[in-house]
C-alpha positions as CSV (number, residue, x, y, z in Angstrom):
1,X,19.4,18.1,-8.9
2,X,21.1,16.7,-5.8
3,X,21.3,12.9,-5.7
4,X,23.2,10.1,-4.0
5,X,25.4,8.2,-6.4
6,X,27.5,5.1,-6.1
7,X,31.3,5.6,-6.0
8,X,32.9,2.3,-7.2
9,X,36.5,3.6,-7.5
10,X,37.4,2.2,-4.0
11,X,37.6,-1.5,-3.0
12,X,34.0,-1.4,-1.9
13,X,31.3,0.8,-3.5
14,X,30.1,3.6,-1.3
15,X,27.4,6.2,-1.4
16,X,28.4,9.8,-2.0
17,X,26.6,13.1,-2.6
18,X,26.4,14.0,-6.3
19,X,24.1,15.3,-9.0
20,X,21.9,13.8,-11.6
21,X,19.7,15.2,-14.4
22,X,16.2,16.2,-13.3
23,X,13.5,13.7,-14.1
24,X,10.7,14.7,-16.4
25,X,7.2,13.4,-15.7
26,X,5.2,11.7,-18.4
27,X,1.4,12.1,-19.0
28,X,0.4,9.8,-16.1
29,X,3.2,10.7,-13.7
30,X,3.9,13.2,-11.0
31,X,7.1,15.1,-10.3
32,X,7.7,15.1,-6.6
33,X,10.1,17.1,-4.4
34,X,11.3,14.4,-2.1
35,X,11.3,15.2,1.6
36,X,12.4,11.8,2.9
37,X,13.2,8.3,1.7
38,X,13.9,5.1,3.4
39,X,16.5,2.3,3.1
40,X,15.8,-1.3,1.9
41,X,18.1,-4.3,1.6
42,X,17.6,-4.2,-2.2
43,X,19.6,-0.9,-2.1
44,X,22.6,-2.8,-0.9
45,X,22.2,-5.4,-3.7
46,X,21.9,-2.7,-6.3
47,X,24.8,-0.8,-4.9
48,X,27.0,-4.0,-5.2
49,X,25.8,-4.5,-8.8
50,X,23.7,-7.5,-7.9
51,X,20.2,-6.1,-8.5
52,X,19.6,-5.1,-12.1
53,X,17.5,-1.9,-12.6
54,X,14.1,-2.7,-14.2
55,X,13.7,-1.4,-17.7
56,X,12.8,2.3,-17.8
57,X,13.5,2.8,-14.1
58,X,15.8,5.4,-12.6
59,X,19.4,4.1,-12.0
60,X,19.4,6.1,-8.7
61,X,18.8,3.9,-5.6
62,X,15.7,4.3,-3.5
63,X,12.4,2.4,-3.6
64,X,10.1,4.6,-1.7
65,X,9.6,8.3,-0.7
66,X,7.4,10.9,0.8
67,X,7.3,14.4,-0.6
68,X,5.4,17.3,-2.2
69,X,3.9,17.2,-5.7
70,X,5.7,19.8,-7.9
71,X,4.2,19.1,-11.2
72,X,1.4,16.8,-12.6
73,X,1.2,15.1,-16.0
74,X,-1.5,15.8,-18.5
75,X,-3.4,12.5,-17.8
76,X,-3.2,12.6,-14.0
77,X,-6.3,13.5,-11.9
78,X,-5.8,12.1,-8.3
79,X,-3.3,14.7,-7.1
80,X,-2.6,18.4,-7.6
81,X,0.5,20.6,-7.1
82,X,1.3,21.0,-3.4
83,X,-0.3,17.7,-2.3
84,X,1.7,15.7,0.2
85,X,2.1,12.1,-1.0
86,X,4.1,8.9,-0.4
87,X,4.6,5.9,-2.7
88,X,6.5,3.0,-4.0
89,X,9.2,3.6,-6.6
90,X,11.1,1.4,-9.1
91,X,14.1,3.5,-8.3
92,X,15.1,7.2,-7.8
93,X,14.4,7.8,-4.1
94,X,17.9,8.8,-3.2
95,X,17.5,12.2,-4.9
96,X,16.0,15.7,-4.6
97,X,13.2,14.9,-7.1
98,X,11.6,11.8,-8.5
99,X,8.7,10.8,-10.7
100,X,6.0,8.4,-9.7
101,X,3.0,7.1,-11.5
102,X,-0.2,8.8,-10.4
103,X,-1.7,5.4,-9.5
104,X,1.3,4.3,-7.5
105,X,1.1,7.3,-5.1
106,X,-0.9,7.5,-1.8
107,X,-1.9,10.5,0.2
108,X,0.5,11.1,3.1
109,X,-1.4,10.5,6.4
110,X,-1.9,14.0,7.9
111,X,-0.8,12.9,11.4
112,X,2.6,11.7,10.2
113,X,5.8,13.5,9.3
114,X,7.4,13.1,6.0
115,X,10.1,10.9,7.7
116,X,7.4,8.6,9.1
117,X,5.5,8.5,5.8
118,X,8.6,7.5,3.9
119,X,8.9,4.4,6.0
120,X,5.5,3.0,4.9
121,X,5.3,2.2,1.2
122,X,7.8,-0.5,0.5
123,X,7.5,-2.5,3.8
124,X,3.7,-2.2,4.2
125,X,2.9,-3.0,0.5
126,X,5.4,-5.9,0.6
127,X,3.9,-7.2,3.9
128,X,0.3,-6.7,2.6
129,X,1.2,-8.6,-0.6
130,X,2.8,-11.4,1.3
131,X,0.1,-11.9,3.9
132,X,-3.0,-11.4,1.9
133,X,-2.4,-11.7,-1.8
134,X,0.1,-14.6,-1.7
135,X,-0.2,-16.1,1.8
136,X,-4.1,-15.8,1.8
137,X,-4.2,-15.3,5.5
138,X,-7.7,-15.8,6.9
139,X,-9.4,-15.3,10.2
140,X,-8.5,-17.6,13.1
141,X,-5.2,-18.7,11.6
142,X,-1.6,-18.8,12.9
143,X,1.1,-16.9,11.1
144,X,4.9,-17.1,11.6
145,X,6.8,-14.0,10.6
146,X,10.6,-14.3,10.5
147,X,12.8,-11.3,11.0
148,X,10.0,-9.6,12.9
149,X,12.1,-6.5,13.8
150,X,12.9,-5.8,10.2
151,X,10.9,-3.2,8.3
152,X,8.7,-5.7,6.5
153,X,8.5,-7.9,9.6
154,X,7.3,-5.0,11.8
155,X,4.7,-4.1,9.1
156,X,3.6,-7.7,8.8
157,X,3.0,-8.2,12.5
158,X,0.8,-5.1,12.6
159,X,-1.2,-6.1,9.5
160,X,-1.7,-9.7,10.7
161,X,-3.0,-8.2,13.9
162,X,-5.9,-6.7,12.0
163,X,-7.2,-10.2,11.1
164,X,-9.7,-11.6,13.5
165,X,-8.3,-14.1,16.1
166,X,-5.0,-14.4,14.3
167,X,-2.1,-15.9,16.4
168,X,1.2,-14.2,15.5
169,X,4.6,-15.8,16.0
170,X,7.8,-14.1,15.2
171,X,11.6,-14.6,15.3
172,X,14.3,-12.0,16.0
173,X,17.9,-12.0,17.2
174,X,18.0,-9.9,20.4
175,X,15.8,-9.2,23.4
176,X,15.3,-5.6,22.5
177,X,14.0,-6.7,19.0
178,X,11.8,-9.4,20.6
179,X,10.3,-6.8,23.0
180,X,9.5,-4.6,20.0
181,X,7.8,-7.5,18.2
182,X,5.7,-8.1,21.3
183,X,4.7,-4.5,21.6
184,X,3.6,-4.6,17.9
185,X,1.3,-7.5,18.6
186,X,3.3,-10.8,18.5
187,X,1.8,-13.5,20.7
188,X,5.1,-15.5,20.7
189,X,8.5,-14.0,20.0
190,X,11.5,-16.4,19.7
191,X,15.2,-15.6,19.8
192,X,16.5,-17.7,16.9
193,X,20.1,-17.4,18.1
194,X,19.2,-19.1,21.4
195,X,16.3,-21.4,20.7
196,X,15.0,-23.7,18.0
197,X,11.8,-21.9,16.7
198,X,10.1,-25.1,15.8
199,X,10.5,-26.5,19.3
200,X,9.2,-23.4,20.9
201,X,6.2,-23.2,18.6
202,X,5.4,-26.9,19.3
203,X,5.5,-26.2,23.1
204,X,3.2,-23.3,22.8
205,X,0.7,-24.3,20.0
206,X,1.4,-28.0,19.4
207,X,2.9,-29.7,16.3
208,X,2.1,-28.5,12.8
209,X,0.3,-25.4,14.0
210,X,1.3,-22.7,11.5
211,X,-0.9,-21.8,8.6
212,X,1.2,-19.1,6.9
213,X,4.9,-18.4,7.1
214,X,6.5,-15.1,5.9
215,X,10.2,-15.9,5.4
216,X,13.1,-13.7,4.3
217,X,15.9,-16.1,5.3
218,X,15.5,-19.0,3.0
219,X,17.6,-22.1,3.0
220,X,18.6,-22.3,6.8
221,X,14.9,-22.3,7.8
222,X,13.5,-24.6,5.2
223,X,13.3,-27.9,7.2
224,X,12.0,-26.1,10.3
225,X,9.4,-24.2,8.3
226,X,8.1,-27.4,6.6
227,X,7.9,-29.1,10.0
228,X,5.8,-26.5,11.7
229,X,3.4,-25.9,8.8
230,X,-0.2,-27.2,9.3
231,X,-2.2,-29.1,6.7
232,X,-2.8,-26.8,3.7
233,X,-0.1,-24.4,5.1
234,X,1.5,-21.7,2.9
235,X,5.2,-20.8,2.9
236,X,5.9,-17.4,1.4
237,X,9.5,-16.5,0.5
238,X,10.1,-12.8,0.2
239,X,13.9,-13.0,0.6
240,X,16.8,-15.4,0.7
241,X,19.2,-13.7,3.1
242,X,20.5,-17.0,4.3
243,X,20.9,-18.7,0.9
244,X,18.8,-20.4,-1.7
245,X,20.1,-24.0,-1.9
246,X,18.5,-26.7,0.4
247,X,19.8,-30.2,0.9
248,X,17.6,-33.3,1.4
249,X,14.2,-31.9,0.5
250,X,11.4,-34.3,1.4
251,X,8.7,-33.8,-1.2
252,X,6.6,-36.4,0.5
253,X,5.9,-34.0,3.4
254,X,4.8,-31.3,1.0
255,X,2.5,-33.7,-0.7
256,X,1.1,-35.2,2.5
257,X,0.4,-31.9,4.1
258,X,-0.8,-30.3,0.8
259,X,1.6,-27.5,1.3
260,X,2.0,-24.4,-1.0
261,X,5.5,-23.0,-1.5
262,X,5.3,-19.5,-2.9
263,X,7.7,-16.7,-3.7
264,X,7.6,-13.1,-4.8
265,X,9.5,-9.9,-5.4
266,X,7.7,-6.6,-5.8
267,X,10.1,-4.3,-7.7
268,X,9.9,-6.1,-11.0
269,X,6.1,-6.5,-10.9
270,X,4.1,-4.8,-13.6
271,X,2.9,-1.2,-13.2
272,X,-0.7,-2.5,-13.3
273,X,0.0,-5.0,-10.4
274,X,1.6,-2.3,-8.3
275,X,-1.3,0.1,-9.0
276,X,-3.9,-2.5,-7.9
277,X,-1.9,-3.4,-4.8
278,X,-1.5,0.3,-3.9
279,X,-5.3,0.9,-4.4
280,X,-6.4,-2.1,-2.3
281,X,-3.9,-1.3,0.5
282,X,-5.0,2.3,0.5
283,X,-8.7,1.4,0.7
284,X,-8.2,-1.2,3.4
285,X,-5.6,0.3,5.7
286,X,-4.5,3.9,4.9
287,X,-6.9,5.4,7.5
288,X,-5.4,3.2,10.1
289,X,-2.3,5.3,10.2
290,X,-4.2,8.4,11.2
291,X,-6.1,6.7,14.0
292,X,-2.9,5.0,15.3
293,X,-3.9,1.5,14.6
294,X,-0.9,1.1,12.3
295,X,2.4,2.9,12.6
296,X,5.7,2.9,10.8
297,X,8.5,1.6,13.0
298,X,11.5,3.9,12.6
299,X,14.9,2.8,13.8
300,X,16.8,6.0,13.0
301,X,16.9,9.1,10.8
302,X,20.0,10.2,8.9
303,X,20.7,13.3,6.9
304,X,21.1,12.4,3.2
305,X,24.8,13.0,3.2
306,X,25.1,10.3,5.8
307,X,23.6,7.6,3.5
308,X,26.7,5.4,3.6
309,X,26.7,5.3,7.4
310,X,23.0,4.5,7.3
311,X,23.5,1.7,4.9
312,X,26.3,0.2,7.0
313,X,23.9,0.1,10.0
314,X,21.4,-1.9,7.9
315,X,24.1,-4.1,6.4
316,X,25.3,-5.0,10.0
317,X,21.7,-5.8,10.9
318,X,21.7,-3.3,13.8
319,X,18.4,-1.7,12.9
320,X,15.0,-2.5,14.4
321,X,12.5,-1.0,12.0
322,X,13.2,1.4,9.1
323,X,16.2,3.6,8.5
324,X,15.2,7.0,7.0
325,X,17.1,9.6,5.0
326,X,16.0,13.2,5.1
327,X,17.2,16.7,4.1
328,X,17.4,16.2,0.3
């Protein structure tokens, strides 16, 4: 089958068109003809050799896809040949075909194209996990979502907006990205390059006003995050793009405010965890894509042969929303 492979013969690894052996579905798996996949920052880490592939997963990059079921395993029952589905993958999305566990797949919303559907699984499941399973966001709370114009950030803003009376704050690095965040539902959007987000939050909502923080940046935001968190606040780390080592941590503030510091990845979670996460998200929010309440935010769509160009756009942080590959 066609697949995108990493060429490491040059100074920097690059994505090039190639081939790979066809995947074979097991009893509880589906063979899917991929129509579209989407990029994630984990792809850049794996490409550079800094993100080990989970045991048993495809070595091909790509953590999500939308496509058509070609073959069903003997123990599957939820889908049949010809069904249009989307889902989270442990790897294998940058290819013509992939396999996915039956209980990790979701029906593709009928109103969406394959390109739009491919932009849903990784970011919406990650945001859903961060906000509700880990962050435990409740009604009438205030949430701060960093990198609001990223794929996960844009999903998190929309999901938080479905919680009654939630106040949504976000950060981004340009006026166009801030405007996108506001259109998605952010009540306060702050340019982190120009203003101190803790100062702006205090002006608008008062000191220690944030109940939940979804953070992808890490070390550079630690002290500000701790400062703005309310009593019993929850800081959820889903990435460490700015670094992982923090100087002068004041444990007294964590104790005094009864703060919870939590972290998570999704790719290396168990199959059972991902199945339950997919099931709960599907039951709670999947219909919201067909009625327009939720929508994938797509920055750009590239032909699959242009994967390297697409990845460079993401690496340079030029995208607002998801970058999609199509035409496999």
